[in-house]
All heavy atoms as TSV, in Angstrom:
chain	resi	resn	atom	element	x	y	z
A	1	MET	N	N	-84.989	72.320	-202.099
A	1	MET	CA	C	-83.690	71.965	-201.547
A	1	MET	C	C	-82.572	72.584	-202.411
A	1	MET	O	O	-82.615	72.445	-203.646
A	1	MET	CB	C	-83.650	70.481	-201.519
A	1	MET	CG	C	-82.464	69.961	-200.888
A	1	MET	SD	S	-82.535	68.159	-200.680
A	1	MET	CE	C	-84.123	67.818	-200.115
A	2	LYS	N	N	-81.662	73.230	-201.774
A	2	LYS	CA	C	-80.556	73.780	-202.431
A	2	LYS	C	C	-79.357	72.867	-202.538
A	2	LYS	O	O	-79.084	72.117	-201.656
A	2	LYS	CB	C	-80.115	75.065	-201.688
A	2	LYS	CG	C	-81.193	76.109	-201.535
A	2	LYS	CD	C	-81.540	76.817	-202.835
A	2	LYS	CE	C	-82.558	77.836	-202.680
A	2	LYS	NZ	N	-82.905	78.555	-203.849
A	3	VAL	N	N	-78.647	73.028	-203.582
A	3	VAL	CA	C	-77.490	72.132	-203.796
A	3	VAL	C	C	-76.347	72.454	-202.851
A	3	VAL	O	O	-75.744	71.519	-202.361
A	3	VAL	CB	C	-76.973	72.307	-205.303
A	3	VAL	CG1	C	-75.690	71.485	-205.478
A	3	VAL	CG2	C	-78.024	71.901	-206.249
A	4	ASN	N	N	-76.217	73.774	-202.542
A	4	ASN	CA	C	-75.232	74.150	-201.583
A	4	ASN	C	C	-75.460	73.487	-200.144
A	4	ASN	O	O	-74.496	73.093	-199.500
A	4	ASN	CB	C	-75.035	75.637	-201.420
A	4	ASN	CG	C	-74.701	76.318	-202.712
A	4	ASN	OD1	O	-73.995	75.713	-203.435
A	4	ASN	ND2	N	-75.135	77.493	-202.908
A	5	GLU	N	N	-76.684	73.402	-199.807
A	5	GLU	CA	C	-77.045	72.717	-198.519
A	5	GLU	C	C	-76.651	71.283	-198.546
A	5	GLU	O	O	-76.159	70.690	-197.527
A	5	GLU	CB	C	-78.551	72.876	-198.195
A	5	GLU	CG	C	-78.977	74.302	-198.014
A	5	GLU	CD	C	-80.535	74.359	-197.931
A	5	GLU	OE1	O	-81.144	73.334	-197.943
A	5	GLU	OE2	O	-81.051	75.534	-197.857
A	6	LEU	N	N	-76.931	70.593	-199.661
A	6	LEU	CA	C	-76.573	69.222	-199.777
A	6	LEU	C	C	-75.055	68.903	-199.789
A	6	LEU	O	O	-74.628	67.951	-199.267
A	6	LEU	CB	C	-77.195	68.605	-201.074
A	6	LEU	CG	C	-78.739	68.617	-201.078
A	6	LEU	CD1	C	-79.209	68.147	-202.376
A	6	LEU	CD2	C	-79.249	67.686	-200.007
A	7	ARG	N	N	-74.346	69.817	-200.387
A	7	ARG	CA	C	-72.862	69.621	-200.497
A	7	ARG	C	C	-72.194	69.762	-199.139
A	7	ARG	O	O	-71.119	69.197	-198.973
A	7	ARG	CB	C	-72.225	70.644	-201.413
A	7	ARG	CG	C	-72.641	70.388	-202.885
A	7	ARG	CD	C	-71.796	71.221	-203.832
A	7	ARG	NE	N	-72.299	71.217	-205.162
A	7	ARG	CZ	C	-72.136	70.370	-206.137
A	7	ARG	NH1	N	-71.459	69.236	-205.793
A	7	ARG	NH2	N	-72.704	70.477	-207.290
A	8	GLU	N	N	-72.842	70.415	-198.185
A	8	GLU	CA	C	-72.235	70.513	-196.816
A	8	GLU	C	C	-72.473	69.280	-196.055
A	8	GLU	O	O	-71.839	69.077	-195.017
A	8	GLU	CB	C	-72.918	71.732	-196.164
A	8	GLU	CG	C	-72.626	73.035	-196.795
A	8	GLU	CD	C	-73.343	74.206	-196.214
A	8	GLU	OE1	O	-74.203	73.959	-195.284
A	8	GLU	OE2	O	-73.156	75.359	-196.679
A	9	LYS	N	N	-73.343	68.445	-196.425
A	9	LYS	CA	C	-73.639	67.170	-195.663
A	9	LYS	C	C	-72.676	66.040	-196.015
A	9	LYS	O	O	-72.126	65.994	-197.180
A	9	LYS	CB	C	-75.127	66.715	-195.927
A	9	LYS	CG	C	-76.133	67.700	-195.499
A	9	LYS	CD	C	-77.510	67.150	-195.710
A	9	LYS	CE	C	-78.522	68.164	-195.179
A	9	LYS	NZ	N	-79.957	67.607	-195.327
A	10	ASN	N	N	-72.496	65.137	-195.088
A	10	ASN	CA	C	-71.605	63.964	-195.381
A	10	ASN	C	C	-72.488	62.857	-195.951
A	10	ASN	O	O	-73.707	63.007	-196.122
A	10	ASN	CB	C	-70.970	63.509	-194.111
A	10	ASN	CG	C	-71.866	63.072	-193.010
A	10	ASN	OD1	O	-73.033	62.767	-193.270
A	10	ASN	ND2	N	-71.336	63.029	-191.739
A	11	SER	N	N	-71.865	61.775	-196.357
A	11	SER	CA	C	-72.571	60.735	-197.063
A	11	SER	C	C	-73.710	60.015	-196.218
A	11	SER	O	O	-74.694	59.699	-196.777
A	11	SER	CB	C	-71.632	59.702	-197.614
A	11	SER	OG	O	-70.967	59.117	-196.508
A	12	ALA	N	N	-73.463	59.936	-194.889
A	12	ALA	CA	C	-74.494	59.287	-194.086
A	12	ALA	C	C	-75.731	60.179	-194.018
A	12	ALA	O	O	-76.866	59.684	-194.130
A	12	ALA	CB	C	-73.920	59.123	-192.652
A	13	GLU	N	N	-75.513	61.437	-193.865
A	13	GLU	CA	C	-76.665	62.358	-193.836
A	13	GLU	C	C	-77.416	62.424	-195.200
A	13	GLU	O	O	-78.601	62.446	-195.300
A	13	GLU	CB	C	-76.237	63.827	-193.507
A	13	GLU	CG	C	-75.727	63.937	-192.103
A	13	GLU	CD	C	-75.083	65.324	-191.813
A	13	GLU	OE1	O	-74.655	65.924	-192.791
A	13	GLU	OE2	O	-75.130	65.709	-190.683
A	14	LEU	N	N	-76.658	62.314	-196.280
A	14	LEU	CA	C	-77.244	62.254	-197.645
A	14	LEU	C	C	-78.087	60.988	-197.842
A	14	LEU	O	O	-79.086	60.998	-198.478
A	14	LEU	CB	C	-76.203	62.439	-198.705
A	14	LEU	CG	C	-75.627	63.817	-198.828
A	14	LEU	CD1	C	-74.419	63.791	-199.810
A	14	LEU	CD2	C	-76.599	64.844	-199.284
A	15	ASN	N	N	-77.523	59.885	-197.300
A	15	ASN	CA	C	-78.251	58.608	-197.459
A	15	ASN	C	C	-79.579	58.680	-196.733
A	15	ASN	O	O	-80.636	58.124	-197.126
A	15	ASN	CB	C	-77.401	57.449	-197.010
A	15	ASN	CG	C	-76.414	57.037	-198.074
A	15	ASN	OD1	O	-76.680	57.102	-199.234
A	15	ASN	ND2	N	-75.157	56.698	-197.647
A	16	GLU	N	N	-79.556	59.320	-195.505
A	16	GLU	CA	C	-80.712	59.511	-194.725
A	16	GLU	C	C	-81.761	60.337	-195.492
A	16	GLU	O	O	-82.966	60.082	-195.518
A	16	GLU	CB	C	-80.417	60.095	-193.375
A	16	GLU	CG	C	-79.693	59.151	-192.446
A	16	GLU	CD	C	-79.335	59.877	-191.170
A	16	GLU	OE1	O	-79.906	60.979	-190.857
A	16	GLU	OE2	O	-78.568	59.300	-190.418
A	17	GLU	N	N	-81.251	61.395	-196.097
A	17	GLU	CA	C	-82.115	62.320	-196.851
A	17	GLU	C	C	-82.722	61.552	-198.087
A	17	GLU	O	O	-83.911	61.782	-198.391
A	17	GLU	CB	C	-81.254	63.514	-197.352
A	17	GLU	CG	C	-82.000	64.596	-198.069
A	17	GLU	CD	C	-82.897	65.446	-197.154
A	17	GLU	OE1	O	-82.514	65.608	-195.949
A	17	GLU	OE2	O	-83.967	65.938	-197.599
A	18	LEU	N	N	-81.910	60.769	-198.678
A	18	LEU	CA	C	-82.382	59.978	-199.863
A	18	LEU	C	C	-83.514	59.046	-199.485
A	18	LEU	O	O	-84.485	58.945	-200.141
A	18	LEU	CB	C	-81.182	59.224	-200.486
A	18	LEU	CG	C	-81.461	58.369	-201.750
A	18	LEU	CD1	C	-81.993	59.322	-202.866
A	18	LEU	CD2	C	-80.250	57.654	-202.163
A	19	SER	N	N	-83.330	58.342	-198.402
A	19	SER	CA	C	-84.402	57.385	-197.941
A	19	SER	C	C	-85.653	58.165	-197.577
A	19	SER	O	O	-86.767	57.736	-197.865
A	19	SER	CB	C	-83.916	56.551	-196.783
A	19	SER	OG	O	-83.668	57.271	-195.665
A	20	ALA	N	N	-85.523	59.346	-196.928
A	20	ALA	CA	C	-86.701	60.071	-196.566
A	20	ALA	C	C	-87.460	60.599	-197.818
A	20	ALA	O	O	-88.691	60.585	-197.941
A	20	ALA	CB	C	-86.328	61.323	-195.744
A	21	LEU	N	N	-86.638	61.016	-198.839
A	21	LEU	CA	C	-87.211	61.439	-200.161
A	21	LEU	C	C	-87.921	60.347	-200.794
A	21	LEU	O	O	-88.996	60.516	-201.464
A	21	LEU	CB	C	-86.140	62.105	-201.012
A	21	LEU	CG	C	-85.756	63.493	-200.622
A	21	LEU	CD1	C	-84.475	63.940	-201.357
A	21	LEU	CD2	C	-86.811	64.494	-200.727
A	22	LYS	N	N	-87.340	59.158	-200.864
A	22	LYS	CA	C	-87.961	58.021	-201.498
A	22	LYS	C	C	-89.286	57.673	-200.781
A	22	LYS	O	O	-90.209	57.297	-201.487
A	22	LYS	CB	C	-86.956	56.858	-201.499
A	22	LYS	CG	C	-85.920	56.877	-202.509
A	22	LYS	CD	C	-85.013	55.710	-202.568
A	22	LYS	CE	C	-83.984	55.811	-203.637
A	22	LYS	NZ	N	-83.167	54.585	-203.674
A	23	GLU	N	N	-89.263	57.733	-199.491
A	23	GLU	CA	C	-90.538	57.470	-198.755
A	23	GLU	C	C	-91.642	58.436	-199.094
A	23	GLU	O	O	-92.742	58.146	-199.346
A	23	GLU	CB	C	-90.250	57.446	-197.291
A	23	GLU	CG	C	-91.394	57.075	-196.407
A	23	GLU	CD	C	-91.105	57.017	-194.956
A	23	GLU	OE1	O	-89.942	56.763	-194.606
A	23	GLU	OE2	O	-92.010	57.226	-194.118
A	24	GLN	N	N	-91.173	59.748	-199.172
A	24	GLN	CA	C	-92.126	60.832	-199.529
A	24	GLN	C	C	-92.639	60.589	-200.927
A	24	GLN	O	O	-93.848	60.783	-201.197
A	24	GLN	CB	C	-91.437	62.144	-199.456
A	24	GLN	CG	C	-92.298	63.297	-199.745
A	24	GLN	CD	C	-91.551	64.627	-199.618
A	24	GLN	OE1	O	-90.372	64.733	-199.330
A	24	GLN	NE2	N	-92.296	65.756	-199.813
A	25	LEU	N	N	-91.840	60.221	-201.898
A	25	LEU	CA	C	-92.239	59.928	-203.199
A	25	LEU	C	C	-93.265	58.766	-203.263
A	25	LEU	O	O	-94.244	58.889	-203.947
A	25	LEU	CB	C	-90.983	59.612	-204.176
A	25	LEU	CG	C	-91.356	59.350	-205.638
A	25	LEU	CD1	C	-91.953	60.515	-206.246
A	25	LEU	CD2	C	-90.073	58.868	-206.333
A	26	PHE	N	N	-93.021	57.764	-202.515
A	26	PHE	CA	C	-93.955	56.641	-202.491
A	26	PHE	C	C	-95.336	57.110	-201.944
A	26	PHE	O	O	-96.380	56.800	-202.493
A	26	PHE	CB	C	-93.440	55.530	-201.493
A	26	PHE	CG	C	-94.420	54.447	-201.295
A	26	PHE	CD1	C	-94.597	53.445	-202.214
A	26	PHE	CD2	C	-95.137	54.376	-200.087
A	26	PHE	CE1	C	-95.497	52.439	-202.020
A	26	PHE	CE2	C	-96.038	53.313	-199.869
A	26	PHE	CZ	C	-96.234	52.394	-200.872
A	27	LYS	N	N	-95.364	57.871	-200.880
A	27	LYS	CA	C	-96.532	58.440	-200.391
A	27	LYS	C	C	-97.357	59.279	-201.456
A	27	LYS	O	O	-98.520	59.206	-201.556
A	27	LYS	CB	C	-96.315	59.178	-199.120
A	27	LYS	CG	C	-95.986	58.344	-197.960
A	27	LYS	CD	C	-95.669	59.072	-196.700
A	27	LYS	CE	C	-95.243	58.221	-195.551
A	27	LYS	NZ	N	-94.902	58.952	-194.401
A	28	LEU	N	N	-96.484	60.188	-202.174
A	28	LEU	CA	C	-97.172	61.044	-203.139
A	28	LEU	C	C	-97.707	60.200	-204.310
A	28	LEU	O	O	-98.768	60.554	-204.789
A	28	LEU	CB	C	-96.152	62.042	-203.616
A	28	LEU	CG	C	-95.743	63.176	-202.775
A	28	LEU	CD1	C	-94.580	63.959	-203.265
A	28	LEU	CD2	C	-96.892	64.118	-202.430
A	29	ARG	N	N	-97.035	59.180	-204.678
A	29	ARG	CA	C	-97.551	58.305	-205.746
A	29	ARG	C	C	-98.872	57.617	-205.337
A	29	ARG	O	O	-99.799	57.505	-206.175
A	29	ARG	CB	C	-96.504	57.191	-206.125
A	29	ARG	CG	C	-95.406	57.793	-207.020
A	29	ARG	CD	C	-94.460	56.709	-207.411
A	29	ARG	NE	N	-93.472	57.206	-208.386
A	29	ARG	CZ	C	-92.330	56.575	-208.566
A	29	ARG	NH1	N	-92.010	55.447	-207.984
A	29	ARG	NH2	N	-91.501	57.031	-209.483
A	30	PHE	N	N	-98.828	57.147	-204.050
A	30	PHE	CA	C	-100.091	56.552	-203.619
A	30	PHE	C	C	-101.257	57.500	-203.647
A	30	PHE	O	O	-102.400	57.159	-203.961
A	30	PHE	CB	C	-99.775	56.006	-202.181
A	30	PHE	CG	C	-100.791	55.098	-201.632
A	30	PHE	CD1	C	-100.756	53.730	-201.983
A	30	PHE	CD2	C	-101.851	55.533	-200.859
A	30	PHE	CE1	C	-101.769	52.866	-201.528
A	30	PHE	CE2	C	-102.812	54.696	-200.383
A	30	PHE	CZ	C	-102.827	53.370	-200.703
A	31	GLN	N	N	-100.979	58.783	-203.161
A	31	GLN	CA	C	-102.000	59.761	-203.139
A	31	GLN	C	C	-102.469	60.068	-204.574
A	31	GLN	O	O	-103.618	60.327	-204.826
A	31	GLN	CB	C	-101.572	61.048	-202.496
A	31	GLN	CG	C	-101.379	61.000	-200.993
A	31	GLN	CD	C	-100.867	62.228	-200.377
A	31	GLN	OE1	O	-100.513	63.148	-201.111
A	31	GLN	NE2	N	-100.838	62.321	-199.056
A	32	HIS	N	N	-101.543	60.067	-205.508
A	32	HIS	CA	C	-101.893	60.379	-206.886
A	32	HIS	C	C	-102.749	59.277	-207.455
A	32	HIS	O	O	-103.684	59.571	-208.219
A	32	HIS	CB	C	-100.624	60.564	-207.671
A	32	HIS	CG	C	-100.798	61.010	-209.110
A	32	HIS	ND1	N	-101.353	62.204	-209.486
A	32	HIS	CD2	C	-100.602	60.353	-210.271
A	32	HIS	CE1	C	-101.439	62.251	-210.750
A	32	HIS	NE2	N	-100.970	61.188	-211.267
A	33	ALA	N	N	-102.451	58.080	-207.151
A	33	ALA	CA	C	-103.200	56.877	-207.650
A	33	ALA	C	C	-104.652	56.832	-207.128
A	33	ALA	O	O	-105.551	56.443	-207.790
A	33	ALA	CB	C	-102.484	55.563	-207.291
A	34	THR	N	N	-104.821	57.398	-205.940
A	34	THR	CA	C	-106.170	57.396	-205.309
A	34	THR	C	C	-106.808	58.798	-205.469
A	34	THR	O	O	-107.795	59.065	-204.830
A	34	THR	CB	C	-106.038	57.063	-203.815
A	34	THR	OG1	O	-105.217	58.002	-203.161
A	34	THR	CG2	C	-105.594	55.672	-203.599
A	35	ASN	N	N	-106.224	59.599	-206.361
A	35	ASN	CA	C	-106.864	60.963	-206.670
A	35	ASN	C	C	-107.050	61.865	-205.410
A	35	ASN	O	O	-107.946	62.494	-205.292
A	35	ASN	CB	C	-108.160	60.823	-207.411
A	35	ASN	CG	C	-108.056	60.188	-208.797
A	35	ASN	OD1	O	-107.129	60.437	-209.458
A	35	ASN	ND2	N	-108.975	59.352	-209.162
A	36	GLN	N	N	-106.073	61.776	-204.551
A	36	GLN	CA	C	-106.065	62.562	-203.318
A	36	GLN	C	C	-104.948	63.662	-203.346
A	36	GLN	O	O	-104.792	64.340	-202.419
A	36	GLN	CB	C	-105.938	61.678	-202.076
A	36	GLN	CG	C	-107.150	60.828	-201.929
A	36	GLN	CD	C	-107.009	59.955	-200.677
A	36	GLN	OE1	O	-105.927	59.899	-200.029
A	36	GLN	NE2	N	-108.010	59.288	-200.336
A	37	LEU	N	N	-104.135	63.634	-204.373
A	37	LEU	CA	C	-102.990	64.571	-204.439
A	37	LEU	C	C	-103.483	65.916	-204.903
A	37	LEU	O	O	-104.075	66.087	-206.011
A	37	LEU	CB	C	-101.902	64.004	-205.370
A	37	LEU	CG	C	-100.635	64.721	-205.483
A	37	LEU	CD1	C	-100.002	64.798	-204.123
A	37	LEU	CD2	C	-99.716	64.060	-206.463
A	38	ASP	N	N	-103.165	66.917	-204.070
A	38	ASP	CA	C	-103.594	68.321	-204.390
A	38	ASP	C	C	-102.691	68.942	-205.453
A	38	ASP	O	O	-103.274	69.563	-206.366
A	38	ASP	CB	C	-103.590	69.190	-203.135
A	38	ASP	CG	C	-104.587	68.661	-202.058
A	38	ASP	OD1	O	-105.634	68.116	-202.444
A	38	ASP	OD2	O	-104.313	68.900	-200.867
A	39	ASN	N	N	-101.435	68.706	-205.321
A	39	ASN	CA	C	-100.466	69.423	-206.213
A	39	ASN	C	C	-99.663	68.384	-206.932
A	39	ASN	O	O	-98.669	67.871	-206.345
A	39	ASN	CB	C	-99.669	70.421	-205.493
A	39	ASN	CG	C	-98.745	71.198	-206.420
A	39	ASN	OD1	O	-98.855	71.104	-207.577
A	39	ASN	ND2	N	-97.888	72.062	-205.827
A	40	PRO	N	N	-99.913	67.962	-208.135
A	40	PRO	CA	C	-99.121	66.939	-208.819
A	40	PRO	C	C	-97.730	67.312	-209.109
A	40	PRO	O	O	-96.843	66.472	-209.418
A	40	PRO	CB	C	-99.917	66.659	-210.115
A	40	PRO	CG	C	-101.079	67.541	-210.115
A	40	PRO	CD	C	-101.106	68.388	-208.924
A	41	LEU	N	N	-97.459	68.634	-209.096
A	41	LEU	CA	C	-96.029	69.104	-209.334
A	41	LEU	C	C	-95.153	68.684	-208.184
A	41	LEU	O	O	-93.928	68.713	-208.367
A	41	LEU	CB	C	-96.012	70.578	-209.516
A	41	LEU	CG	C	-96.708	71.115	-210.746
A	41	LEU	CD1	C	-96.573	72.676	-210.787
A	41	LEU	CD2	C	-96.094	70.518	-212.033
A	42	GLN	N	N	-95.663	68.265	-207.074
A	42	GLN	CA	C	-94.853	67.767	-205.964
A	42	GLN	C	C	-94.069	66.540	-206.403
A	42	GLN	O	O	-92.916	66.317	-205.907
A	42	GLN	CB	C	-95.667	67.445	-204.736
A	42	GLN	CG	C	-96.181	68.618	-204.005
A	42	GLN	CD	C	-97.086	68.345	-202.855
A	42	GLN	OE1	O	-97.815	67.308	-202.933
A	42	GLN	NE2	N	-97.023	68.999	-201.752
A	43	LEU	N	N	-94.633	65.734	-207.213
A	43	LEU	CA	C	-94.012	64.495	-207.686
A	43	LEU	C	C	-92.714	64.869	-208.377
A	43	LEU	O	O	-91.666	64.310	-208.178
A	43	LEU	CB	C	-94.850	63.743	-208.610
A	43	LEU	CG	C	-96.074	62.960	-207.983
A	43	LEU	CD1	C	-97.043	62.513	-209.064
A	43	LEU	CD2	C	-95.511	61.860	-207.181
A	44	ARG	N	N	-92.795	65.825	-209.334
A	44	ARG	CA	C	-91.579	66.268	-210.088
A	44	ARG	C	C	-90.489	66.835	-209.124
A	44	ARG	O	O	-89.283	66.517	-209.287
A	44	ARG	CB	C	-92.017	67.325	-211.143
A	44	ARG	CG	C	-90.820	67.783	-211.954
A	44	ARG	CD	C	-91.062	68.930	-212.845
A	44	ARG	NE	N	-92.317	68.854	-213.537
A	44	ARG	CZ	C	-92.822	69.700	-214.342
A	44	ARG	NH1	N	-92.167	70.898	-214.502
A	44	ARG	NH2	N	-93.984	69.653	-214.965
A	45	THR	N	N	-90.971	67.677	-208.111
A	45	THR	CA	C	-90.042	68.230	-207.277
A	45	THR	C	C	-89.300	67.232	-206.469
A	45	THR	O	O	-88.026	67.303	-206.292
A	45	THR	CB	C	-90.757	69.217	-206.290
A	45	THR	OG1	O	-91.472	70.161	-207.056
A	45	THR	CG2	C	-89.829	69.908	-205.380
A	46	VAL	N	N	-89.964	66.255	-205.915
A	46	VAL	CA	C	-89.269	65.186	-205.078
A	46	VAL	C	C	-88.389	64.364	-205.979
A	46	VAL	O	O	-87.329	64.019	-205.556
A	46	VAL	CB	C	-90.381	64.309	-204.390
A	46	VAL	CG1	C	-89.704	63.156	-203.738
A	46	VAL	CG2	C	-91.120	65.183	-203.398
A	47	LYS	N	N	-88.827	63.998	-207.227
A	47	LYS	CA	C	-87.911	63.266	-208.073
A	47	LYS	C	C	-86.634	64.050	-208.391
A	47	LYS	O	O	-85.544	63.464	-208.380
A	47	LYS	CB	C	-88.675	63.023	-209.408
A	47	LYS	CG	C	-89.693	61.879	-209.304
A	47	LYS	CD	C	-90.316	61.693	-210.696
A	47	LYS	CE	C	-91.439	60.693	-210.677
A	47	LYS	NZ	N	-92.072	60.536	-211.969
A	48	ARG	N	N	-86.744	65.322	-208.565
A	48	ARG	CA	C	-85.537	66.135	-208.861
A	48	ARG	C	C	-84.659	66.141	-207.615
A	48	ARG	O	O	-83.412	66.195	-207.779
A	48	ARG	CB	C	-85.995	67.555	-209.300
A	48	ARG	CG	C	-86.493	67.410	-210.728
A	48	ARG	CD	C	-86.832	68.797	-211.246
A	48	ARG	NE	N	-87.285	68.717	-212.596
A	48	ARG	CZ	C	-87.616	69.748	-213.381
A	48	ARG	NH1	N	-87.603	70.962	-212.886
A	48	ARG	NH2	N	-88.055	69.519	-214.599
A	49	ASP	N	N	-85.294	66.257	-206.464
A	49	ASP	CA	C	-84.499	66.302	-205.218
A	49	ASP	C	C	-83.705	65.047	-205.036
A	49	ASP	O	O	-82.545	64.972	-204.593
A	49	ASP	CB	C	-85.336	66.591	-203.942
A	49	ASP	CG	C	-85.834	68.035	-203.920
A	49	ASP	OD1	O	-85.195	68.864	-204.610
A	49	ASP	OD2	O	-86.826	68.330	-203.160
A	50	ILE	N	N	-84.369	63.885	-205.342
A	50	ILE	CA	C	-83.715	62.612	-205.268
A	50	ILE	C	C	-82.528	62.543	-206.260
A	50	ILE	O	O	-81.485	62.136	-205.855
A	50	ILE	CB	C	-84.725	61.458	-205.617
A	50	ILE	CG1	C	-85.752	61.306	-204.425
A	50	ILE	CG2	C	-83.991	60.159	-205.811
A	50	ILE	CD1	C	-86.816	60.329	-204.713
A	51	ALA	N	N	-82.699	63.080	-207.448
A	51	ALA	CA	C	-81.599	63.140	-208.469
A	51	ALA	C	C	-80.469	63.998	-207.927
A	51	ALA	O	O	-79.283	63.628	-208.116
A	51	ALA	CB	C	-82.191	63.680	-209.801
A	52	ARG	N	N	-80.764	65.060	-207.295
A	52	ARG	CA	C	-79.723	65.988	-206.743
A	52	ARG	C	C	-78.918	65.216	-205.677
A	52	ARG	O	O	-77.652	65.257	-205.693
A	52	ARG	CB	C	-80.333	67.207	-206.135
A	52	ARG	CG	C	-80.757	68.228	-207.087
A	52	ARG	CD	C	-81.247	69.492	-206.403
A	52	ARG	NE	N	-81.807	70.381	-207.448
A	52	ARG	CZ	C	-83.095	70.578	-207.583
A	52	ARG	NH1	N	-84.010	69.910	-206.776
A	52	ARG	NH2	N	-83.607	71.382	-208.478
A	53	VAL	N	N	-79.604	64.541	-204.774
A	53	VAL	CA	C	-78.874	63.803	-203.700
A	53	VAL	C	C	-78.039	62.724	-204.288
A	53	VAL	O	O	-76.840	62.538	-203.900
A	53	VAL	CB	C	-79.916	63.274	-202.696
A	53	VAL	CG1	C	-79.218	62.307	-201.690
A	53	VAL	CG2	C	-80.610	64.385	-201.938
A	54	LYS	N	N	-78.573	61.978	-205.253
A	54	LYS	CA	C	-77.754	60.960	-205.844
A	54	LYS	C	C	-76.544	61.425	-206.648
A	54	LYS	O	O	-75.496	60.916	-206.608
A	54	LYS	CB	C	-78.674	60.072	-206.852
A	54	LYS	CG	C	-79.601	59.140	-206.165
A	54	LYS	CD	C	-80.341	58.311	-207.197
A	54	LYS	CE	C	-81.249	57.309	-206.501
A	54	LYS	NZ	N	-81.844	56.393	-207.527
A	55	THR	N	N	-76.744	62.599	-207.273
A	55	THR	CA	C	-75.579	63.166	-207.984
A	55	THR	C	C	-74.534	63.614	-207.033
A	55	THR	O	O	-73.338	63.318	-207.251
A	55	THR	CB	C	-76.094	64.366	-208.753
A	55	THR	OG1	O	-77.089	64.031	-209.694
A	55	THR	CG2	C	-74.887	65.099	-209.500
A	56	ILE	N	N	-74.810	64.203	-205.885
A	56	ILE	CA	C	-73.838	64.613	-204.990
A	56	ILE	C	C	-73.145	63.417	-204.283
A	56	ILE	O	O	-71.949	63.452	-204.081
A	56	ILE	CB	C	-74.473	65.550	-203.916
A	56	ILE	CG1	C	-74.833	66.880	-204.708
A	56	ILE	CG2	C	-73.503	65.866	-202.786
A	56	ILE	CD1	C	-75.610	67.813	-203.811
A	57	LEU	N	N	-74.008	62.354	-204.015
A	57	LEU	CA	C	-73.322	61.079	-203.411
A	57	LEU	C	C	-72.312	60.591	-204.414
A	57	LEU	O	O	-71.236	60.151	-204.073
A	57	LEU	CB	C	-74.413	60.127	-203.152
A	57	LEU	CG	C	-75.198	60.283	-201.869
A	57	LEU	CD1	C	-76.379	59.349	-201.821
A	57	LEU	CD2	C	-74.281	59.983	-200.688
A	58	ARG	N	N	-72.640	60.576	-205.734
A	58	ARG	CA	C	-71.718	60.015	-206.702
A	58	ARG	C	C	-70.467	60.928	-206.910
A	58	ARG	O	O	-69.396	60.362	-206.952
A	58	ARG	CB	C	-72.462	59.989	-208.047
A	58	ARG	CG	C	-71.623	59.427	-209.154
A	58	ARG	CD	C	-71.293	57.991	-209.032
A	58	ARG	NE	N	-70.496	57.577	-210.090
A	58	ARG	CZ	C	-69.587	56.563	-210.115
A	58	ARG	NH1	N	-69.315	55.983	-208.991
A	58	ARG	NH2	N	-68.977	56.299	-211.270
A	59	GLU	N	N	-70.663	62.232	-206.784
A	59	GLU	CA	C	-69.513	63.160	-206.883
A	59	GLU	C	C	-68.534	62.856	-205.646
A	59	GLU	O	O	-67.389	62.875	-205.852
A	59	GLU	CB	C	-69.958	64.631	-206.798
A	59	GLU	CG	C	-70.583	65.060	-208.057
A	59	GLU	CD	C	-71.149	66.465	-207.959
A	59	GLU	OE1	O	-71.152	67.041	-206.834
A	59	GLU	OE2	O	-71.578	67.030	-209.070
A	60	GLN	N	N	-69.123	62.653	-204.449
A	60	GLN	CA	C	-68.360	62.408	-203.254
A	60	GLN	C	C	-67.608	61.057	-203.415
A	60	GLN	O	O	-66.475	60.940	-203.095
A	60	GLN	CB	C	-69.176	62.392	-202.022
A	60	GLN	CG	C	-69.663	63.803	-201.612
A	60	GLN	CD	C	-70.511	63.765	-200.365
A	60	GLN	OE1	O	-70.876	62.636	-199.907
A	60	GLN	NE2	N	-70.935	64.902	-199.938
A	61	GLU	N	N	-68.287	60.135	-203.981
A	61	GLU	CA	C	-67.708	58.766	-204.215
A	61	GLU	C	C	-66.494	58.901	-205.115
A	61	GLU	O	O	-65.383	58.335	-204.947
A	61	GLU	CB	C	-68.785	57.849	-204.791
A	61	GLU	CG	C	-68.197	56.467	-205.091
A	61	GLU	CD	C	-69.332	55.562	-205.636
A	61	GLU	OE1	O	-70.501	55.791	-205.419
A	61	GLU	OE2	O	-68.940	54.683	-206.497
A	62	LEU	N	N	-66.623	59.650	-206.225
A	62	LEU	CA	C	-65.629	59.750	-207.230
A	62	LEU	C	C	-64.435	60.597	-206.667
A	62	LEU	O	O	-63.242	60.319	-206.931
A	62	LEU	CB	C	-66.106	60.477	-208.480
A	62	LEU	CG	C	-67.018	59.556	-209.359
A	62	LEU	CD1	C	-67.552	60.367	-210.501
A	62	LEU	CD2	C	-66.369	58.344	-209.857
A	63	ALA	N	N	-64.756	61.588	-205.888
A	63	ALA	CA	C	-63.678	62.439	-205.210
A	63	ALA	C	C	-62.947	61.602	-204.211
A	63	ALA	O	O	-61.710	61.693	-204.152
A	63	ALA	CB	C	-64.273	63.636	-204.550
A	64	GLY	N	N	-63.542	60.641	-203.545
A	64	GLY	CA	C	-62.896	59.761	-202.571
A	64	GLY	C	C	-61.944	58.801	-203.288
A	64	GLY	O	O	-60.850	58.500	-202.798
A	65	LYS	N	N	-62.295	58.306	-204.524
A	65	LYS	CA	C	-61.540	57.392	-205.229
A	65	LYS	C	C	-60.255	57.975	-205.814
A	65	LYS	O	O	-59.206	57.396	-205.947
A	65	LYS	CB	C	-62.318	56.635	-206.308
A	65	LYS	CG	C	-63.314	55.691	-205.731
A	65	LYS	CD	C	-64.071	55.017	-206.891
A	65	LYS	CE	C	-65.058	54.007	-206.367
A	65	LYS	NZ	N	-65.746	53.335	-207.474
A	66	GLN	N	N	-60.370	59.247	-206.209
A	66	GLN	CA	C	-59.293	59.967	-206.841
A	66	GLN	C	C	-58.249	60.452	-205.905
A	66	GLN	O	O	-57.118	60.639	-206.181
A	66	GLN	CB	C	-59.795	61.147	-207.702
A	66	GLN	CG	C	-60.643	60.726	-208.857
A	66	GLN	CD	C	-61.221	61.881	-209.604
A	66	GLN	OE1	O	-61.109	63.031	-209.159
A	66	GLN	NE2	N	-61.901	61.609	-210.736
A	67	ALA	N	N	-58.679	60.650	-204.620
A	67	ALA	CA	C	-57.727	61.209	-203.628
A	67	ALA	C	C	-56.741	60.118	-203.084
A	67	ALA	O	O	-56.808	59.041	-203.325
A	67	ALA	CB	C	-58.599	61.772	-202.412
């Protein structure tokens, strides 16, 4: 997921993306716990995507307060 793509979205779309990523992370953790996860690096990728979305949401929140 690219940062530029995320910056083009509004906060509602970002919140939807965040909930989808959290659900994906839950499923990956469940697969990892049951030794069914093929690529454990997916966990790191999804966590970083969640952090990116949260960062952009916070940036938008701060920009709205300053304006």
